[in-house]
C-alpha positions in Angstrom: -235.4 -125.8 20.3 -235.3 -129.5 19.7 -232.1 -131.5 20.2 -230.6 -133.4 17.2 -227.9 -136.0 16.2 -227.8 -138.5 19.2 -224.7 -140.3 18.1 -224.5 -143.5 20.4 -226.9 -145.9 22.0 -226.5 -147.6 25.4 -228.3 -150.9 25.5 -225.2 -153.1 25.5 -223.9 -151.4 28.5 -227.0 -152.4 30.6 -226.2 -156.1 30.0 -222.7 -155.9 31.1 -223.3 -153.9 34.3 -223.0 -155.9 37.5 -226.0 -153.9 38.8 -228.7 -152.1 37.0 -227.4 -148.9 35.4 -229.9 -146.4 36.8 -228.5 -142.9 36.2 -228.1 -140.6 33.2 -225.7 -137.8 33.7 -226.3 -134.6 31.5 -223.2 -132.6 30.8 -223.7 -129.2 29.1 -221.2 -127.0 27.3 -220.6 -124.2 24.9 -217.1 -123.5 23.4 -215.3 -125.2 26.3 -213.3 -127.8 24.4 -210.5 -127.4 26.9 -212.5 -128.7 29.8 -215.5 -130.6 28.6 -213.5 -133.9 28.0 -212.5 -133.9 31.7 -216.1 -133.5 32.7 -217.3 -136.3 30.6 -214.5 -138.7 31.8 -215.4 -137.9 35.4 -218.9 -138.9 34.8 -217.9 -142.1 32.8 -215.5 -143.0 35.6 -218.6 -143.3 38.1 -218.9 -146.8 36.9 -221.6 -149.1 35.8 -224.3 -147.1 37.8 -224.3 -144.7 35.1 -226.2 -145.9 32.1 -225.4 -143.0 29.9 -223.7 -139.7 29.7 -225.6 -137.2 27.6 -223.3 -134.5 26.4 -225.4 -131.6 25.1 -223.3 -129.2 22.9 -224.9 -125.8 22.6 -223.7 -125.0 19.1 -220.1 -124.6 19.9 -217.6 -123.0 17.5 -214.4 -124.3 19.1 -214.6 -128.0 18.1 -216.3 -129.2 21.3 -218.9 -131.4 19.6 -216.3 -133.0 17.4 -214.1 -133.8 20.4 -217.2 -135.3 22.1 -217.9 -137.5 19.0 -214.4 -138.8 19.1 -214.7 -139.7 22.7 -218.1 -141.5 21.8 -216.4 -143.7 19.3 -214.6 -145.5 22.2 -217.3 -145.2 24.9 -220.7 -146.6 24.0 -222.4 -145.0 27.1 -221.5 -141.5 25.7 -224.3 -139.8 23.8 -223.6 -136.5 22.0 -226.6 -134.1 21.5 -225.7 -131.2 19.1 -228.2 -128.3 19.3 -228.7 -126.7 15.9 -228.9 -123.2 17.5 -227.2 -121.7 20.4 -229.7 -121.2 23.3 -227.8 -118.3 25.0 -228.0 -120.1 28.5 -227.9 -123.2 30.5 -231.6 -124.1 30.7 -232.3 -125.3 27.3 -229.4 -127.7 27.0 -230.4 -129.3 30.4 -233.9 -129.7 29.2 -232.5 -131.4 26.1 -230.9 -133.8 28.5 -234.0 -134.4 30.5 -235.8 -135.2 27.3 -233.1 -137.6 26.1 -232.5 -139.4 29.3 -233.6 -143.1 29.6 -232.5 -143.9 33.1 -234.7 -143.7 36.1 -232.5 -141.1 37.7 -230.8 -137.9 36.2 -228.2 -135.4 37.4 -226.5 -132.6 35.8 -222.8 -131.7 35.2 -221.4 -128.4 33.8 -218.6 -128.7 31.2 -215.8 -127.1 33.4 -216.5 -129.1 36.6 -216.2 -132.7 37.5 -217.8 -135.4 39.7 -215.5 -136.8 42.2 -215.2 -140.6 42.4 -218.1 -142.4 44.1 -220.5 -139.3 43.7 -223.2 -141.1 41.7 -223.2 -144.3 43.8 -223.5 -142.2 47.1 -226.4 -140.4 45.8 -228.2 -143.3 44.3 -227.7 -145.4 47.4 -229.3 -142.6 49.4 -232.2 -142.0 47.0 -233.1 -145.7 46.7 -232.4 -146.6 50.3 -234.6 -143.8 51.6 -237.2 -144.1 48.8 -236.9 -140.4 47.9 -237.5 -138.4 44.7 -234.4 -136.3 45.3 -230.9 -137.0 46.9 -228.5 -134.2 47.4 -224.8 -134.0 48.8 -222.0 -131.6 49.4 -220.5 -129.4 46.7 -217.1 -128.0 46.9 -215.9 -124.8 45.2 -212.2 -125.3 44.1 -210.3 -122.3 43.3 -208.0 -122.8 40.2 -205.0 -122.9 39.8 -204.5 -122.7 43.6 -206.7 -125.7 44.5 -208.2 -124.1 47.6 -211.5 -125.6 48.4 -214.6 -124.0 50.1 -217.6 -126.3 50.9 -221.0 -124.9 49.7 -223.6 -124.9 52.3 -222.0 -127.3 54.7 -224.5 -126.7 57.5 -227.0 -128.5 55.3 -225.0 -131.5 54.6 -223.3 -132.0 57.9 -225.0 -135.2 58.6 -227.3 -137.8 56.7 -230.9 -136.9 56.9 -234.2 -137.7 55.4 -236.4 -134.5 54.8 -240.0 -135.8 54.4 -241.2 -132.4 53.3 -239.1 -129.4 52.2 -241.0 -126.8 54.4 -239.6 -128.8 57.3 -236.1 -127.8 56.4 -236.3 -124.3 55.2 -232.6 -124.2 54.8 -232.9 -126.1 51.6 -233.7 -122.8 49.7 -230.1 -121.6 50.6 -228.7 -124.4 48.2 -230.0 -123.3 44.7 -227.5 -125.5 42.7 -229.1 -128.1 40.7 -225.7 -130.0 40.0 -225.1 -131.6 43.3 -228.5 -133.4 43.3 -230.0 -136.6 41.9 -233.5 -136.6 40.6 -236.0 -139.3 39.7 -236.7 -138.7 36.1 -240.4 -139.6 36.3 -240.6 -137.1 39.1 -239.4 -134.3 36.9 -241.8 -135.4 34.0 -244.9 -135.8 36.2 -244.7 -132.5 37.7 -243.5 -130.8 34.5 -240.3 -129.5 36.2 -237.9 -127.8 33.6 -235.4 -125.2 33.4 -236.3 -121.7 32.0 -235.5 -121.8 28.2 -233.2 -119.5 26.3 -230.9 -116.7 27.9 -231.9 -116.8 31.5 -229.1 -116.5 34.0 -229.3 -118.0 37.4 -231.7 -120.7 35.9 -231.0 -122.8 38.8 -233.0 -120.6 41.1 -236.2 -121.3 39.2 -235.7 -125.0 38.7 -234.8 -125.5 42.4 -238.1 -123.7 43.4 -240.1 -125.8 41.0 -238.6 -129.0 42.6 -239.3 -127.8 46.1 -242.8 -126.6 45.3 -243.6 -130.3 44.1 -242.9 -131.4 47.7 -240.4 -134.2 47.1 -238.9 -136.4 49.7 -235.2 -135.5 49.9 -232.3 -137.6 51.2 -229.2 -135.4 52.4 -225.8 -137.0 52.6 -222.4 -135.5 53.9 -220.5 -137.0 50.9 -218.8 -134.6 48.5 -220.6 -135.2 45.2 -219.8 -132.3 43.0 -216.6 -130.1 42.4 -217.3 -126.7 41.1 -214.2 -125.2 39.5 -213.9 -121.5 40.0 -211.6 -119.9 37.4 -211.3 -116.2 38.2 -208.7 -115.6 35.4 -210.7 -117.4 32.5 -211.3 -115.2 29.5 -215.0 -115.8 29.8 -216.2 -115.7 33.3 -219.0 -117.9 34.7 -222.3 -116.3 35.4 -221.8 -116.2 39.1 -218.3 -114.6 38.8 -219.0 -112.0 36.0 -220.8 -109.5 38.2 -219.3 -106.4 36.7 -222.3 -105.3 34.7 -225.8 -104.3 36.3 -227.5 -106.8 34.1 -226.2 -109.5 36.1 -227.9 -108.1 39.2 -231.0 -107.5 37.3 -230.9 -111.2 36.2 -230.4 -112.3 39.6 -233.4 -110.2 41.0 -235.7 -111.6 38.2 -234.6 -115.2 38.9 -235.1 -114.8 42.6 -238.6 -113.0 42.2 -239.8 -115.9 40.0 -238.5 -118.6 42.5 -240.5 -116.7 45.3 -243.6 -116.5 43.2 -243.4 -120.3 42.4 -243.1 -121.1 46.1 -245.8 -118.8 47.2 -248.2 -120.0 44.6 -247.6 -123.6 45.7 -248.6 -122.8 49.1 -245.1 -123.0 50.6 -245.1 -119.6 52.5 -242.4 -120.8 54.8 -240.0 -121.6 52.0 -240.9 -118.3 50.2 -240.0 -116.2 53.1 -236.9 -118.1 53.8 -235.9 -117.5 50.1 -236.2 -113.7 50.7 -234.2 -114.0 53.9 -231.5 -115.8 51.9 -231.6 -113.0 49.3 -231.0 -110.3 52.0 -228.2 -112.3 53.8 -226.4 -113.5 50.7 -227.1 -111.9 47.4 -227.5 -108.4 48.8 -224.4 -108.6 51.0 -222.3 -110.0 48.4 -223.1 -107.3 45.8 -223.1 -104.5 48.4 -219.5 -105.5 49.2 -218.5 -104.6 45.6 -220.3 -101.4 45.1 -217.4 -99.1 45.7 -215.6 -101.1 42.8 -218.2 -100.0 40.3 -218.6 -96.7 38.4 -221.3 -94.2 39.3 -223.7 -95.2 36.6 -223.7 -98.9 37.9 -224.3 -97.7 41.5 -227.2 -95.7 40.6 -228.7 -98.4 38.6 -228.0 -101.1 41.2 -229.5 -98.9 43.9 -232.8 -98.1 42.0 -233.3 -101.9 41.1 -232.5 -103.0 44.5 -234.8 -100.5 46.2 -237.7 -101.4 43.7 -237.3 -105.0 44.6 -237.2 -104.4 48.3 -240.4 -102.6 48.3 -242.1 -105.9 47.5 -240.8 -107.3 50.9 -243.0 -107.1 54.0 -242.1 -107.0 57.6 -242.2 -110.8 57.9 -239.5 -111.1 55.2 -237.2 -108.7 56.8 -237.7 -110.3 60.3 -236.3 -113.6 59.2 -233.0 -112.2 57.8 -229.8 -112.0 59.8 -229.2 -108.3 60.9 -226.4 -107.3 58.5 -228.6 -107.8 55.3 -231.7 -106.3 57.1 -229.8 -103.2 57.9 -228.3 -102.9 54.4 -231.8 -103.2 53.0 -233.2 -100.5 55.4 -230.3 -98.1 54.2 -231.2 -98.6 50.6 -234.9 -98.1 51.2 -234.4 -95.0 53.2 -232.2 -93.2 50.6 -233.1 -92.5 47.0 -229.6 -92.5 45.9 -226.4 -94.4 46.8 -224.8 -93.4 50.0 -222.4 -94.5 52.8 -220.9 -97.2 50.5 -217.8 -97.7 52.5 -219.7 -98.3 55.7 -222.4 -100.4 53.8 -219.4 -102.4 52.5 -218.1 -103.2 55.9 -221.5 -104.2 57.3 -221.8 -106.5 54.2 -218.4 -108.2 55.0 -218.4 -111.5 56.8 -218.3 -111.2 59.7 -219.9 -107.8 59.6 -218.3 -104.7 61.0 -219.9 -101.5 61.8 -217.5 -98.6 62.0 -218.0 -95.2 63.7 -219.6 -92.7 64.1 -222.2 -94.3 66.3 -225.4 -92.1 66.2 -228.4 -92.1 68.4 -231.9 -90.5 68.1 -233.4 -88.2 70.5 -234.6 -91.1 72.7 -231.3 -92.7 72.8 -232.1 -95.4 70.4 -229.1 -96.5 68.2 -229.6 -95.3 64.5 -227.5 -95.6 61.3 -226.7 -91.7 61.2 -228.2 -88.4 62.1 -229.7 -88.0 58.7 -231.1 -91.7 58.5 -232.9 -91.9 61.8 -235.5 -94.2 60.6 -232.7 -96.9 60.1 -232.6 -98.0 63.6 -230.0 -100.4 65.1 -231.8 -101.1 68.4 -231.0 -104.7 68.1 -227.4 -104.0 68.9 -228.3 -103.5 72.5 -229.7 -106.9 72.9 -227.6 -109.2 70.6 -225.2 -111.6 72.2 -221.6 -110.2 71.9 -220.5 -113.2 69.7 -222.8 -111.7 67.0 -222.1 -108.0 67.3 -220.6 -106.2 64.2 -217.6 -105.0 66.3 -215.1 -102.6 64.6 -211.3 -103.3 65.0 -208.8 -100.9 63.1 -205.4 -102.6 62.3 -202.1 -101.0 61.6 -199.0 -103.0 60.6 -195.9 -100.8 61.2 -192.5 -101.9 60.2 -189.7 -100.5 62.4 -186.1 -100.7 62.7 -186.4 -103.3 65.7 -189.2 -105.2 63.9 -192.7 -105.0 62.8 -195.5 -104.3 65.2 -199.4 -105.0 64.9 -201.6 -102.3 66.6 -205.3 -103.1 66.9 -207.9 -100.6 68.0 -211.3 -101.8 69.3 -214.1 -99.3 69.1 -216.9 -99.0 71.6 -220.3 -100.0 70.4 -223.2 -98.3 72.1 -221.8 -99.3 75.5 -221.6 -103.0 74.7 -217.7 -103.3 74.6 -217.4 -101.6 78.0 -220.1 -103.8 79.6 -218.2 -107.0 78.4 -214.9 -105.7 79.3 -212.3 -106.1 76.5 -209.5 -108.4 77.9 -207.2 -109.9 75.2 -207.1 -110.5 71.5 -205.9 -113.6 69.7 -204.6 -112.7 66.3 -203.7 -115.3 63.5 -202.2 -114.7 60.0 -204.1 -117.4 58.0 -202.8 -118.6 54.5 -205.4 -117.8 51.9 -204.3 -120.8 49.7 -204.6 -123.7 52.3 -206.1 -122.1 55.4 -203.1 -122.8 57.6 -202.0 -120.6 60.4 -198.6 -119.1 59.8 -198.3 -117.0 62.9 -200.4 -116.5 66.0 -200.2 -114.0 68.8 -202.0 -112.8 71.8 -202.0 -109.2 73.1 -203.9 -107.4 75.9 -206.4 -104.6 75.5 -205.6 -101.4 77.2 -208.1 -98.5 77.4 -207.4 -95.4 75.4 -207.5 -92.0 77.0 -210.8 -90.3 76.1 -211.5 -86.5 75.8 -214.9 -86.0 77.4 -215.6 -83.3 74.8 -215.5 -85.9 72.1 -218.4 -87.7 73.9 -220.8 -84.7 73.6 -223.9 -85.4 71.6 -226.9 -83.2 71.0 -230.2 -84.4 69.8 -228.1 -86.6 67.3 -224.5 -87.4 68.0 -221.8 -89.9 68.1 -222.0 -92.6 70.8 -220.2 -91.5 73.9 -218.6 -93.7 76.7 -220.6 -96.7 77.6 -221.8 -97.7 81.0 -220.1 -94.7 82.5 -216.6 -96.1 81.8 -215.3 -92.9 80.1 -213.6 -95.2 77.4 -214.7 -95.4 73.8 -211.8 -97.5 72.4 -209.2 -100.0 73.6 -205.8 -100.8 71.9 -203.6 -104.0 71.8 -200.1 -104.1 70.4 -197.7 -106.8 69.7 -194.5 -107.6 67.8 -195.0 -109.6 64.6 -192.3 -112.0 63.3 -192.8 -111.8 59.6 -190.2 -114.2 59.0 -192.3 -116.9 60.3 -194.6 -116.4 57.2 -193.8 -117.9 53.9 -194.5 -116.5 50.5 -198.2 -116.1 49.7 -201.2 -114.1 50.8 -202.1 -113.8 54.6 -205.5 -112.8 56.0 -205.6 -111.5 59.6 -208.3 -113.2 61.8 -209.0 -112.1 65.3 -210.8 -113.5 68.3 -211.6 -110.8 70.9 -212.0 -112.0 74.5 -213.8 -110.2 77.2 -213.8 -110.3 80.9 -217.5 -111.5 81.2 -216.5 -114.7 79.4 -217.7 -113.9 75.9 -215.8 -113.7 72.7 -216.2 -112.6 69.2 -214.3 -113.8 66.0 -213.9 -111.1 63.5 -211.4 -109.4 61.0 -209.8 -106.0 61.1 -210.3 -102.9 59.1 -207.1 -101.9 57.4 -206.2 -98.3 58.5 -205.2 -96.3 55.7 -203.2 -93.4 57.2 -200.0 -92.2 55.7 -197.4 -94.7 55.3 -199.7 -97.5 56.8 -200.1 -99.6 53.6 -196.7 -99.0 52.3 -194.5 -101.9 50.8 -191.5 -102.5 53.0 -188.5 -104.9 53.1 -187.9 -106.9 56.3 -184.9 -108.7 57.4 -185.0 -112.5 57.6 -182.2 -114.8 58.7 -183.3 -117.6 56.5 -184.2 -115.7 53.4 -182.1 -112.6 53.6 -185.0 -110.2 53.1 -188.7 -110.2 52.9 -190.8 -108.0 50.7 -193.9 -107.2 52.6 -197.1 -105.5 51.2 -200.0 -104.8 53.5 -203.3 -104.0 51.8 -207.0 -103.6 52.3 -209.1 -106.4 50.7 -212.3 -105.4 48.8 -214.2 -105.5 52.0 -211.5 -103.3 53.8 -209.9 -106.0 55.8 -206.2 -106.0 56.4 -204.3 -108.7 54.5 -200.5 -109.3 53.6 -198.7 -110.4 50.4 -195.2 -111.6 51.1 -192.5 -112.4 48.8 -189.4 -114.1 50.5 -185.7 -113.6 49.4 -184.1 -111.4 46.9 -185.4 -113.5 44.0 -189.0 -113.3 45.3 -188.8 -109.6 45.9 -187.3 -108.9 42.4 -190.3 -111.0 41.0 -192.8 -109.0 42.8 -191.2 -105.8 41.9 -190.8 -106.8 38.1 -194.6 -107.7 38.0 -195.4 -104.3 39.5 -193.2 -102.5 37.0 -194.7 -104.5 34.0 -198.2 -103.4 35.3 -197.1 -99.7 35.3 -195.7 -99.9 31.9 -198.7 -101.7 30.6 
């Protein structure tokens, strides 16, 4: 579909700029009048380096295009492109922007995100200074309204670097975003690099694969160049957040498969394999964590789609993937119907947890379960302790003399006994700002073991390791809940062993009678604290705390309204 109605020209800006204006910023939007103005202003605020901001409106019905026209009256660098028919996706509007751009470089911005100050200058300096076709920088995901920020692929952008050829930095396939990058416009035209047209979710995957297949030189910088706003409470969720329907998973598989084919056809086998390893470690784990939140129909369709796609992988694809994603894939391939979803969810967590029972095959090889002996876990016998999917159960017990945290570490095919559990450092971390509200340390003590519990026939649960006669260890410590303020707190652990090794992990929330019960704890400063322990969607223990009578009343009021609703 051709774009129409370019409302402003930009020649006069070029003459006024203290340096040549070399960048076109393409902003795309549909029915986002509440945010598109902020996106456009953040692009214009980049300064004279930006020759033009091309705002492509995808046939909005909420007045977005009229709002953009009004902004353009006072800003000669703003060009508004009105599409005549809604495309149903992000690819076609971005292609319109590429076709309209007049500057030597182009970058992309979504209507509900912003560019931080200096982003364009930093990218352009890297591209021109290094003589590259692409420059890329750090993107941060900003949760709204909390403002909490999470860096996207920080390992890739830890330091400035020049990548002479993408296959020399296979981690590039991990960053499938198109918005945190600056592209030479003639490079895109020369290689015919465009986004998929029409309704095509995850169009970034295909576009990024086409870019990498063209073997550009890429400049990487550690600067933050893009702010990705995450609005989980929005009426219309973004594609990446709206995973409730199986069509979303089907679209992700389709886009990933196309990206893989593009890289393979270009002779970039290393990148193609790396993209499959990324699928197993990122996409597969993310969706597997949410399976028990979905209905039975979704699970059956998801399982069938995943199984069919995984049959196209070969041994080399699986070998490159980190162990948790590889194990989940093996379970899916080994079973025709969804199974062991709770255990799969915990293996998919970050960090991974493998909870009992621990089965072995006849020859002693660790396996997933007695009825799935082909899913072997032999790698657990050799992996470093810092990477093992250790399982810790957590109980938070309010008592008259104070609350106590009880942690139980399970044996894992003898590896825990060999390392020798010593102590555990526990921290309650604020989910909003990442700050530590409370830290404590406790010593592990071996639990009594009934030898009969360790008996295993041809297949059985794992018994005591290394002749220790112990299959679990417990640590317990008092918790001063008054030291925590209001908000949500996640429990983080660092297990320390006598052999000098350690493992950072989270704890599984035990769900026995009364363990996740709301309670009121005394506080000298606030009178009372309303404490709600709960299990996150990955099964980890977390706390919600409302301090004082007013906070407790507010939480109870919200709970009552939900019940009435």
